[in-house]
C-alpha positions in Angstrom: -88.6 72.9 41.7 -90.7 69.8 42.1 -88.2 67.8 39.9 -85.3 68.9 42.1 -87.2 68.0 45.2 -88.0 64.6 43.8 -84.4 63.9 42.9 -83.3 65.0 46.3 -85.8 62.7 48.0 -84.7 59.8 45.9 -81.1 60.6 46.8 -81.9 60.6 50.5 -83.7 57.3 50.3 -80.8 55.7 48.4 -78.4 57.1 51.0 -80.4 55.7 53.8 -80.6 52.3 52.1 -76.9 52.3 51.6 -76.2 53.1 55.2 -78.5 50.4 56.4 -77.0 48.0 53.9 -73.5 49.0 55.1 -74.4 48.3 58.7 -75.9 45.0 57.8 -72.8 44.1 55.8 -70.7 45.0 58.9 -72.8 42.5 60.9 -72.3 39.9 58.1 -68.6 40.5 58.3 -68.8 39.9 62.1 -70.8 36.7 61.5 -68.2 35.5 58.9 -65.5 36.1 61.5 -67.1 33.7 63.9 -67.1 31.1 61.1 -63.6 31.8 60.1 -62.5 31.5 63.7 -64.0 28.1 64.0 -62.2 27.0 60.9 -58.9 28.4 62.3 -59.4 26.6 65.6 -60.2 23.3 63.9 -57.2 23.7 61.7 -55.1 24.5 64.8 -53.8 27.7 63.4 -51.6 29.7 65.7 -52.8 32.6 67.9 -51.5 35.2 65.6 -53.7 34.1 62.7 -56.7 33.7 65.0 -56.1 37.2 66.4 -56.1 38.6 62.9 -59.6 37.1 62.2 -60.8 38.3 65.6 -59.5 41.8 64.9 -61.5 41.9 61.7 -64.7 40.7 63.5 -64.3 43.2 66.4 -63.9 46.1 63.9 -67.2 45.0 62.3 -69.0 44.7 65.6 -67.8 48.1 66.7 -69.3 49.6 63.6 -72.6 47.6 64.1 -72.9 48.7 67.7 -72.5 52.3 66.8 -75.4 52.2 64.3 -78.8 53.2 65.8 -80.5 50.2 64.3 -78.0 47.3 64.6 -77.0 48.3 68.1 -80.4 47.2 69.3 -80.0 43.7 67.8 -78.9 41.1 70.4 -76.8 39.4 67.7 -74.5 42.4 67.5 -73.7 42.1 71.2 -73.6 38.3 71.2 -71.0 38.2 68.5 -69.0 41.0 70.2 -69.1 39.1 73.5 -67.9 35.9 71.9 -65.1 37.5 69.9 -64.0 39.7 72.8 -64.0 36.8 75.2 -61.9 34.7 72.9 -59.3 37.4 72.6 -59.2 37.6 76.4 -58.0 33.9 76.6 -55.5 33.7 73.8 -53.9 37.2 73.8 -50.5 36.9 75.6 -50.6 40.7 76.2 -52.2 40.7 79.7 -53.3 44.3 79.4 -55.0 43.7 76.1 -56.5 40.4 77.3 -57.9 42.3 80.4 -59.4 45.0 78.2 -61.3 42.5 76.0 -62.3 40.6 79.1 -64.1 43.7 80.3 -65.6 44.3 76.8 -66.9 40.7 76.8 -68.5 41.0 80.3 -70.3 44.2 79.2 -71.4 42.7 75.9 -72.7 39.5 77.5 -74.8 41.7 79.8 -76.2 43.7 76.8 -76.8 40.6 74.7 -78.8 38.9 77.5 -80.9 41.9 78.1 -81.8 42.2 74.4 -82.1 38.5 73.5 -85.6 38.0 74.8 -86.2 34.9 72.7 -82.8 33.4 73.4 -82.0 33.2 69.7 -78.3 33.8 70.4 -77.9 31.7 73.5 -75.1 29.5 71.9 -72.8 32.5 71.3 -73.7 34.0 74.7 -73.0 30.7 76.5 -69.7 30.3 74.7 -68.7 33.8 75.6 -69.6 33.2 79.2 -67.5 30.0 79.2 -64.5 31.9 77.8 -65.0 34.7 80.4 -64.9 32.1 83.2 -61.7 30.7 81.8 -60.2 34.2 82.1 -61.7 34.7 85.5 -60.1 31.5 86.7 -56.8 32.6 85.4 -57.1 36.0 87.1 -58.2 34.3 90.3 -55.2 31.9 90.2 -52.9 34.9 89.6 -54.4 36.8 92.5 -53.9 33.8 94.7 -50.3 33.5 93.7 -49.8 37.2 94.4 -51.3 36.9 97.9 -54.5 38.8 97.1 -56.8 36.1 98.6 -59.9 38.3 98.7 -59.8 39.0 95.0 -58.9 35.4 94.3 -62.0 34.2 96.2 -64.3 36.6 94.5 -63.2 35.5 91.0 -62.9 31.8 91.7 -66.2 31.7 93.6 -68.1 33.0 90.5 -66.6 30.3 88.3 -67.1 27.5 90.9 -70.7 28.5 91.3 -71.2 28.0 87.6 -69.1 24.7 87.5 -70.0 23.2 90.9 -68.8 19.7 89.9 -65.2 20.9 89.3 -63.6 19.8 92.6 -60.2 21.4 91.9 -61.9 24.7 91.4 -63.9 24.3 94.6 -60.7 23.5 96.6 -58.9 26.5 95.2 -61.9 28.7 96.1 -62.0 27.3 99.6 -58.2 27.8 100.0 -58.6 31.5 98.9 -61.3 32.0 101.5 -59.3 30.1 104.2 -56.2 32.2 103.5 -58.4 35.3 103.8 -59.6 34.0 107.2 -63.2 33.6 105.9 -63.6 30.2 107.4 -67.3 29.8 107.0 -67.0 30.5 103.2 -64.1 28.1 103.0 -66.2 25.4 104.5 -68.9 25.8 101.8 -66.4 25.1 99.0 -64.5 22.4 100.9 -67.9 20.7 101.4 -68.7 21.1 97.7 -65.5 19.4 96.8 -66.1 16.6 99.3 -69.7 16.1 98.2 -68.6 15.7 94.6 -66.3 12.9 95.4 -62.9 14.5 96.3 -60.6 12.2 98.2 -57.7 14.5 98.7 -56.7 14.2 102.4 -55.9 17.9 102.6 -59.6 18.8 102.2 -60.6 16.7 105.2 -57.6 18.0 107.3 -58.5 21.7 106.5 -62.2 21.1 107.2 -61.3 19.5 110.6 -59.0 22.4 111.4 -61.7 24.9 110.7 -64.2 23.0 112.8 -61.7 22.8 115.6 -61.0 26.5 115.5 -64.8 27.0 115.9 -64.8 24.6 118.8 -67.0 22.2 116.9 -64.9 19.2 117.9 -67.4 16.4 117.1 -67.8 17.7 113.5 -64.0 17.8 113.3 -63.8 14.2 114.4 -66.5 13.0 112.0 -64.8 14.8 109.2 -61.5 13.1 109.8 -63.4 9.8 110.0 -64.9 10.4 106.6 -61.4 11.2 105.3 -59.9 8.0 106.7 -62.8 6.0 105.2 -61.8 7.1 101.7 -58.0 7.2 102.5 -57.5 4.2 104.7 -54.4 4.5 107.0 -53.3 7.8 105.5 -50.5 8.9 107.9 -51.5 12.5 108.1 -55.2 12.0 108.5 -54.6 9.2 111.1 -52.2 11.3 113.1 -54.6 14.3 113.1 -57.5 12.0 114.1 -55.6 10.4 117.0 -54.4 13.8 118.2 -57.9 15.2 118.0 -59.2 12.2 120.0 -56.5 12.8 122.6 -57.2 16.6 122.8 -60.8 15.7 123.6 -59.8 13.1 126.1 -61.3 10.2 124.1 -58.4 8.0 125.2 -60.1 4.6 124.6 -61.0 5.5 121.0 -57.5 6.8 120.4 -56.0 3.6 121.7 -58.2 1.5 119.5 -57.3 3.5 116.4 -53.6 3.3 117.2 -53.7 -0.5 117.8 -55.6 -1.2 114.6 -53.3 1.1 112.6 -50.1 -0.4 114.0 -51.3 -3.8 112.7 -50.8 -2.6 109.1 -48.3 0.1 109.6 -45.3 -0.6 111.8 -42.9 2.1 110.6 -44.7 5.1 112.1 -42.7 6.5 115.0 -45.4 8.9 116.0 -47.9 6.1 116.4 -45.5 4.2 118.7 -44.9 7.4 120.6 -48.6 8.0 121.1 -49.3 4.4 122.0 -46.5 4.7 124.6 -48.0 8.0 125.9 -51.4 6.4 126.4 -50.0 3.4 128.1 -48.0 5.8 130.3 -51.2 7.7 131.1 -52.6 4.4 132.4 -49.5 3.8 134.4 -48.5 0.8 132.2 -44.8 1.8 132.4 -43.4 -1.4 131.0 -45.6 -1.3 127.9 -44.9 2.4 127.5 -41.2 1.7 127.6 -41.5 -0.9 124.8 -43.5 1.5 122.7 -41.0 4.4 123.1 -38.1 2.1 122.3 -40.0 1.0 119.1 -40.2 4.7 118.2 -36.5 5.2 118.9 -35.7 2.2 116.8 -37.2 4.1 113.9 -35.5 7.4 114.9 -32.8 7.4 117.5 -32.9 11.2 117.8 -36.6 11.4 118.5 -36.6 13.9 121.3 -40.2 13.4 122.6 -39.7 9.7 122.8 -36.4 10.1 124.7 -37.9 12.6 127.1 -41.0 10.5 127.9 -38.8 7.4 128.2 -36.8 9.2 130.8 -40.0 10.0 132.7 -41.1 6.3 132.5 -37.8 5.2 134.0 -38.1 7.8 136.8 -41.7 6.6 137.5 -40.4 3.0 137.6 -37.6 4.0 139.9 -40.1 5.6 142.3 -42.3 2.4 142.1 -39.3 0.3 143.1 -38.7 2.5 146.1 -42.4 2.1 147.2 -42.4 -1.7 146.6 -40.8 -2.4 150.0 -38.9 -5.4 148.5 -35.3 -6.1 149.4 -34.1 -5.6 145.9 -35.7 -2.2 145.6 -32.4 -0.3 145.8 -30.9 -2.3 143.0 -34.0 -1.7 140.8 -34.1 2.0 141.7 -30.5 2.5 140.7 -31.0 0.6 137.5 -34.0 2.7 136.5 -32.4 6.0 137.5 -29.4 5.2 135.4 -31.6 4.4 132.4 -33.4 7.7 133.0 -30.2 9.6 133.1 -29.0 8.1 129.8 -32.3 8.8 128.0 -32.5 12.4 129.3 -28.9 13.1 128.5 -29.6 12.0 124.9 -32.7 14.3 124.9 -30.6 17.2 126.3 -28.0 16.7 123.6 -30.7 16.9 120.9 -32.4 20.0 122.5 -30.2 21.8 124.9 -32.7 24.6 125.4 -35.5 22.4 126.8 -35.9 23.5 130.5 -38.0 20.5 131.5 -35.2 18.1 130.5 -32.6 20.0 132.5 -34.9 20.1 135.6 -35.3 16.3 135.4 -31.6 15.8 135.1 -31.1 18.1 138.2 -33.5 15.9 140.1 -31.6 12.7 139.1 -28.2 14.2 140.0 -29.6 15.4 143.3 -30.7 11.8 144.1 -27.2 10.6 143.1 -25.6 13.3 145.2 -23.7 14.6 142.1 -23.7 18.2 143.3 -21.1 19.2 140.7 -23.6 18.2 138.0 -26.5 19.9 139.8 -24.6 23.2 139.9 -23.6 22.9 136.3 -27.2 22.4 135.1 -28.6 25.1 137.4 -26.1 27.4 135.8 -27.6 26.4 132.4 -31.1 27.1 133.6 -30.1 30.7 134.6 -28.8 31.2 131.0 -32.3 30.5 129.5 
């Protein structure tokens, strides 16, 4: 009996050793897969060959993680995290890629908890990097599909790990902005700006957010920063001037327009705004010149034609008040010019009520009652 018992015990010991050896050999296969994968990457082998190597390694890590001993080893999870994460970025099957992305996230968490001495940090960091590539792709897809909340959550995580990546910061900010999370958007627009981004859109969006929050001075300073790194950018300059006008900073706006027009003389909006500011100061002759400059660049510029019509009406009224003998001749000349400008404006935008009302005023002065009735009929149609 004792002999049988001894043989039986020896058998059990050998069986235990074989199982342990088998699990260690599975881990070795997994290690080898990592090496083979690096060789395949360096040799620029196609995704199909790389996936075959990865499949072999994943099979081995699955066996190792199911063993009571090797499942407690951080290396088991670090290798699984790395191999799974790599599948998630090269597999063209989105469902499979997502599955291994989830495996990688779980394995990274397990590896970090077990790896108290950080012996496997290289594999864990490489896995985390791959996971972030996948997160970024998922975030971009979510953005393209209009799921801005999901896009923000994913891109935020990647941007927080790669804060120097300005493109990533901008995409994160745009996701938040499209989700109407304006404070969050500002954080990532600022990150992009602080890391040297010069894209005018960043400064425009930041200024728009500040304006929506009634933080007008911050909006103005932001556009000034944008113009500093993008001198005479048309869109930034236009936004800046409009913001100054909205906040009644007319002197500053005039200075910006005048300095810009010295280097850029083909911007119809700048001429229009210059004319508008001159008109605001009752400098009708200067305003007239500015509006005509704008119309020289675009003869169908409705706003310039409309304001030019008002300039001529104001000049006509001044002629009447002058008390000079030639006032009637000047009055008639200005009223005729106003009529021509406003008729052109009306032809461009026949649904603008203000234009029609000014024409009614002109034809009333000219005693053209037929035209007055015709235009009043149009007003009733609006």
